[in-house]
N, C-alpha and C positions, 0 to 999 in steps of 0.2 A: 443547350446548357453551356454556359461560360464558366470554366473552373479556375478559381483564383487562389486556392489554398496550397500552392507550390512550397511554402515554407514547412507545411506539415508532412507532405509527401507529393512527389511528382509522378505523373504517369510513366510507365515503363517504356523506354525506347525500344522500338521494334528490333534494331541491330542488337541491343543488349538482350533482349528476350530470345532472339535466335541464337545467340552465343550460349545461353543457358540451356537451351533445348539440345544444341548440337553437343556440347560437352557432356551432358547428362546421358544422352542417348548412345554416343559413341565410345565414351570412357566409363565402362561399368565397374572396373576395378576399384578396390579400397585403396586410396593412395598410401596407406600405411603397410600394405602387403608387399611382400618380397618378389612375388611371382611377376611375369612379364606385364600383365594387365595393370597390376598395382604400381609398378615402375613408370608405366606410361602415363598414368594418371598423376602420380607424383611429380613427373617432369612437366606436365601441363600446369600444375599448381605453382611449381617453382618459376616457370616463365611468367605467370600471372603476377606473382609476387614482385619478380624483378620490374615488371612495368610499373606496378604501384609505387615501388621504392623509387624508381627513377623520376617519376612525375613529382612525388612529394620530396624528393632529395633526402631520402633516409635509406638505411641499409635494409636489405631483404630480411635479416634476421631480427629486425626491430619491429617487425609486423605481426600482430597476433589477430587472427580472425575470430570475430564474435558473432552473436546473433543480431547485433545491432548497436547503436551508440548507447542505449541504456545499460547494456551488459558491460560494454567497454568502459563507461563511466564508473560502474560498480567495481569492476576488476581493478581500475586504476586506483580509486580512492581507498577502497577496503584493502586491496592487495598491498599497497605501499605502507599503510598505516598498521596492518596487522603484521607485517613483516619487520617493521621498526617500531614495535610497541613500546620502547622506552621513551619515545617523545610523543606527546599526545596533544599537540596543538594544531589546529586546522584553521585555515583562512579561506573564506569564500565570499560571495556576494549575495543579496537578497534577489538578485535577478536571474539566478541559475535555473536550469531545468530541474524538474523534479527528480530526475535520475542522479543529480548531483546533491541536492538537498537531503534527499532521502537517505542515501549512505552516510551523509554527515550526521543526520539525526540518529541513525543506527549506532554509530560510533560514539556519539554523546552518551548513549545508554551504557556504553561499555567503558565509560569514564574519560573519554577524549573531550577537550575544550574546543568549541567553535566560535570564531569571531566573524563578524560580517564587516567588510571594508566599506567605508563610506564611498557614495557615488556623488557626482556632481549633478547639476539640474538636467544635464543631458544624459545622464546614466553612465558616464565615463568614471572609470576608477580613480579615485583620489590617491596619487602616488604617495603624497606626503603621509596620509593616513596608513597606507600599506607599509610604509617603512616603519612607522611607529608600532604597528601590530606585530610585526615579525620579530620573534624572540628566539632564544637559543633552543627552546623546546619545540619550535614550529617545524613540523614534519612536512606538511603540504599546504600549497596555495592552489586552489582551483578556480578559475575564471574562464568563462566561455569567450571565444574570439568574437562571435557575432550572437547577439540576443536573438532567441527564436520568435519572440512576440513582437519587439519594437525594432530590431535591426541595429541596435547600438553596436558599433564596431570598436573593440578594445585594441589598445596598442599593445598586443601580447608579448612582442619582442621587448619592448621597453620594460614591461612588467617582468619579464623573465629575467632580464639583466639586472634590474634592481634587486630582485630577490637574491640572486647569486652574489651581489655586492654586499648585501646585509648578512646573509647566511648561506654559505656555500653548501651547506648539508640540508637545506630546504628544497624539496621538490616542487616543480611546477607543472600542473596538469591544466590542459585547456580542452574543453569540448569544441571542436573546430567544425562540427556538423554542419552548421549554417554557413561556413565559409568555403568549403570545398566545392570547386566548380564555379564559385561565383566570385572570388577575390584570389589574388596570388597569395601564396602561403609560404611563410619562412618559419621553420621550427628549430632555428639555431639555438634558442634560449628556452625551449619547451622540452621537459622531460618525458610527458605522457600527453598524447593527444587522441581524441576519441572522434569517430564519425560513423555515419551509416550510409548505404549506397542509395536508399530510397529518395535521399534528398537531391541527387543529381541524375535522376531518370534510371537508376538501378532497380534491382529487385528488393523487396521487403525481406527481412529475415537475415540479413547480413550486415556486418560492419566491421570496423577495424580499431584496434588499440595500437597506436605507435608507442613503443617502449624503447627509450634508448638503451643500448646493449649493456651498459654498465649498471643498470638498475635490476634489483631483484624484487619479484612480488611473491605474495602469498596467494596461490591459485584460489578460485571459487570452486572450482570442479576438480576433484582429486580422482586418480586412477585413470588407466586407458593411455592410449598414445594418440598424438595428433601432430600438427605442423609445429607445436611448441609445447613444452612442459608446463606452461601457464594455463593452457585450455584443452583439456581432455575432450576426446570425442572424435568419431570419424569426420574427416574434413569434408565439408560441403562443396565438392569439387565445381559443380555447375554455378553455384551462387559466387564463389571465388572468382571464377573465370569471367562471369557476367560483370563482376565490379571492376575488374581490371578494364574491361571493354567500356564500361560507363564512364570511368575516370579519364580514359583516354579520349572518349568523345568530349567529355565536359572541357578539357583543356585544349582541344583542336580548335585553332583560330581563335583563341581565347580573347586576344586583344580586340578583335573585331566584335565578338559577342558582348564583351564589357562595354565597348563604345555604344553599342546599339542599345543596351539596357539603359545607359545614361541618357541616350537621345530619348527613348520612350519616357524616361522619368521627366526630362524637360518638356517633351511634347504633351504630356498628360497635364502638368501644371499650366501651360500655356492655354490649353484648350479649356481647362477649368475657368481661366479668366475671360474666356470669349462667351461665356454662357449668358445668354440674353433672355431666354424663354423663362417666364415666371415659374413654371413647374421644374425645369431643371435647377434654377437657383434654389428653390426649396429643397430639392434633394441634396445639393450641395451643402446647404447649411444644416440639414438634418444629420449629414455624415459628420460634419465638424462637430456638432453638439454631442453625438455619440462618442467621439473620440475624446472630447473634454470630459464628459461625464464618466467615462471609463477611468480616468485618472482621478478626478474629484468633481463634487458638485459644489465645492466651496467657492463663493464669489468674494473676492477681496474688495474693500472700500477703502478709497484713498480721498482725503480732503486736502484742501490746498491753503497755503499762506504764501501770497505773493509779496515778496519782500520789497521790490521796487519795480517801477515801470520805466525807470531812468536807464538809457541805453547809449553807448558812446559809438555805436556802429554808424559809420558814414561812408558811402550813402546808406540810407535805411533800407531795410528789406521791403520790397515793393508791395507785399501783402499785409504787412504789419499794421494792426490797429490798437495795439497795446501800448507801445511807447508813447509819451506825451506829444500832444499836438499832431498826431497822425490821423485820428478819426474821432469825430463827435460821437460815434457809437462806441467807441472804446473808453480807455481810461485817459481822457483829453488832459486832465491836470496831473502834474508830476507828483509822486509820493515816494517815500522811503520810510519803511516801517521801523520804528525804535525797538530795542530789545524787549521793553516792557510789552509793546504791541504784539510782538511775535509770540512772546510767552503767554500772553492773554488768549490769543488765538488758538495756540496749541493746547493749552489746558482745556479749552471749551470743546476741541475736538476729542480729546481723551475722555472727558466727561460724558460725551455723547455716545461712546462706545465704539467709535470709529478707530481701527488699529493703526492707521497710517497716514501720515502727513507728507505732502509734497510742498517743498520749499523752493520757490523759483523766483528768479530775478534778472534784471537787465544785463546786457553784456558791458563788459568793460572793468570789471572789479578783480579779475585774476582769481576768482573763486573765493575771496575774502568773505563775501556776504554768505556763501554757502557754508564755509567752515564756521562762522559765527552762528549761523541758524542751527547747524548741527549740534553744536556745543550747547546752546541753550535747550534744544529739544531733549537730547540724551541726558542732560543733567537734571532735568525737571519732570520728565515724563517717561512713560514707558512705551511711548509710540514708536513704531518703525518711521524711518525717515527716507524720503527720497529727495535728492537735491537735483535742480535742473536749471543750469546756467549755461547751456549751449556749449559752443566750443571754446569757453574762456577759462578753462582750468589749467594752471601751471603744474608741473610735476610736484612742487612744494605743496600746493593746496590738495592735490590728489592724495599725497602720502598722509597729509594732516587729516583728510576725511577718513582714510583707513585707520589711522590711530584712534579717531573718535568713534569708529565702529559704524560709520555711516552704512545703512543697509543697501542703498541703491543710489547709483548716479545716473541721471538721464542726459543723454546727448543725442538728439535726433538728427540723423543725416537728411532726412525729409525728402530727398530723391538722390539716387546715385548718378543720375545724369548730370555730368559736369556742366554742360551748356545750359541746361535748364536751371540748375543751381546758381551759377554766375549771373543768369538773367534776373532771378527773382530775390537773390541776396547778394548784390554787388559789393557789399562791404566786407563780405567773408570769403573763405575758400573752403571747398569740400575736403580738401586734404587736411585743413586745420581740425575740422570736426572728426575726421577719421582717426587722426593722431590722438585727439582727446579721448574717443572710445577706446583705442588701444592702450593708452595710458591708464584708464580706468580698469580694463581688463588685466593688464600686467601687475597692477596693485592688488589684484584678488578682490576687487569690490564688484557686487552684481552690477551688470550694466543694463540700462534701459535705453533702447534705440529703435526708432520706427519711421514711419512713412507719413508724408502729408500728401494725401491722395488728391489729384486734381490739379496739380501745378502746371501740367502741360506735358507730362512724362507718358512715354509709349507704354504699351504692354510689356515689351521685352524689358524696359527699365524696371517695371514693378517685380517681374520674376528675378531679374539680376540683383535688384535691391535685397529681396527676400533671402537670395542665396548668399549674398554678400555679408549679411548679418551673422551667418554661421561662422566666420572668421574670428570672431570675439568669444574666447573661452568662457567668459562669465556672463554672456548673454543670458538674462533671466526674464526679460520682459520686452515686448514689442508694441508700442503705442500706434494704433492705427486712427489718424485723424483726416477728416475730409476738409478740403478747402472751402471756406466760405468768405466771400468778399467783404471787406469793410468800407464803409462810405468815406469818400475823400482820399482813399489810398490810390497809388498807381495801378492797382489791380481791382478797382471797384467795379469794373465792367466785366472782369473775367468770370465766366460761368461757375457756379458753385458745384462741387463734387456731388453727383447723385447718390442717394442713400445706397441704391442697389449695388453700385460700384464699391462703395465701402464694405458693404457685407460680403461681396465676393472676395475682396482682399482678405477680410478677417476670416473667412471660411478656409480659404486656401492656405493662409498662414497657419491656422489651427492644424491642418493636414500636414504641412511641412514640419511644424513644431508642436508635436502631440501634447508636451508637458509645459510649455511655456506659458507665462501670462500674457494674455492679449488684453491691452488696455484701450478703453474709449473713454473720452471726456464727455460727461454728460451736457455741458453747455453746447459742445459742437453738434451732438446728434439730437439734443432736445429730449425733453421728459417722455414724450410719446415713443421716442425711438429706442429708449433703453431697452425694451423688451425685443426689438428686432436684433439688436447687437448681441444679446444674451443667447438668442436663437441662431446666431451666426458663429457661436464658438467663443465669444469674449468672456473672460473671467475676472476682470478688474475694472471696476467703475471709478473713474478719477473726478476729481472736483465735486465730491459729495458734500454737501453743506448741512451741518448739523442745525437743528432748530435753535439751539442756544448761541450760535455763533455771533460774535459781537460785530454786527454789521458795520458799526462805526469805524472798525478797523478795515479800512477800505482795501479793495484790490482782491477780492475773493472769487469773483464770478457772479453769475446770476443765481439768486436763491430760489427763482421760479423753476430753473431747468434742473437743478441737482439737489432738491430737497430731500433730506435723509429719509423721512418717513414714506415718501412717495417711491424713492428708489428701493428701499427695503421690501415694500408691498408687491412691487413688480417681481423681485427676486423670489419671494415666498410663493407668489402666484405660479411661477414656472417650476416649482418643486425643487428650488435650488436653496442653498443655505448661505445668508450673508455672514462673512467674517466680522466677528465683533470682539471687543476685548472682554 
């Protein structure tokens, strides 16, 4: 058997178990008793507490032992709120563990108000929204440092600092259960922190609440004596000693262990892309689908309005068959849509029930055509809009797009390998595209940026590319396109990207980015392969063409490949739901 559920609970370390047995066997006195055996037991607890406090950089008197993180969460939330019951506003997130949501729900029944702070597409707390939610009446903010299901790492110190800047009387609690032993922890701006030993090779049934010494709680258990007034009961000596042992081992050679985990993460992703056997690829795709479906079975549909094929890039991209006079298989004659044609096409897309339009155009207009198309679409339809103009956006045009509430801006890096990029795109620079992506992200607009698979990039390039995209905070969509050669172009004889390779990239991308949209263009993969892409974790089908699309408005793609009815029938066949207006 291979055990992989370590986030739920880890197996007990043998040294930890041995320390529990030794302490339990050799120290039989109640640590609260005043006789010799009790004093010896108490000293052992104090030594263990000092070790824990040193590792976590807190004071020994700030450690409260509990039965686990669930009790610690309850004590922190109920304890602080019931002790300070004149203020009755709590802030948390919808991603919290049930032992946080449960106490908040209980307090709601007692008259407390609970607000949920917004999260971005990666599950990170929206600090601006948090700032707005905090008010004079806010007694507590509770946000886990690492989510137990998807591993989202929150900037807890940044959150804690913000809370104190807005309201110095608001307490900050963090469930750090999934952080301890896995990442370095800084609790400078955290008032209360909960964790349990079973997450770092300790025993079940023991946990801790870190409570800064200036904070007073209402206990959950009253009466009796213990290591603290906040949690009555005979101290569990063996469990406490074993927790200190587990924590020491967790942070022993921590940097080496952290680097090793990072190596394993990288190795896993690289090995996934090396899959060649049909059976293994099938399993990989099934995993990707299960991840996508867990979050949503909704498949977004995007139609297209090509604004122009005129392009000022010189020299031309070696694979391009879209610009005029580049390929007889592409848009050989130049065109530039009028405002009336853009509007006509957009209205037909809306009438067909397709919720989103992509407006794309040639390079060299500094984003003017993108701004104009956005204004037309937003003023006259209810459509979401994506604009795709490559690396040709100025800061002025990006800000204008933000003012117009453009939903998404696409700037594909296509390959992160600078040598390959320079070879296939001699008229551009990779840095220009990166700067455009960063500008879009800085403006707060959702970014779409992806890969053109098969240009000559290595396996390492693909992994590095997928990782690099995580640098952009507003990344919400990753298009995966396979290279297809166009007749008459310099790369006409370059081999097309095998479908299997595209599917591997889609599946690995889904595993790396569970909630992000993965986009595939229907003309690129062909009508028969839409099903394959959906079965590899994709959830946005681009260049879907409505039956009523005015084909005389040229530059939309092939109606054969992306016919709306055919695409929807495939989605329904797979038990998925097409997103419609």
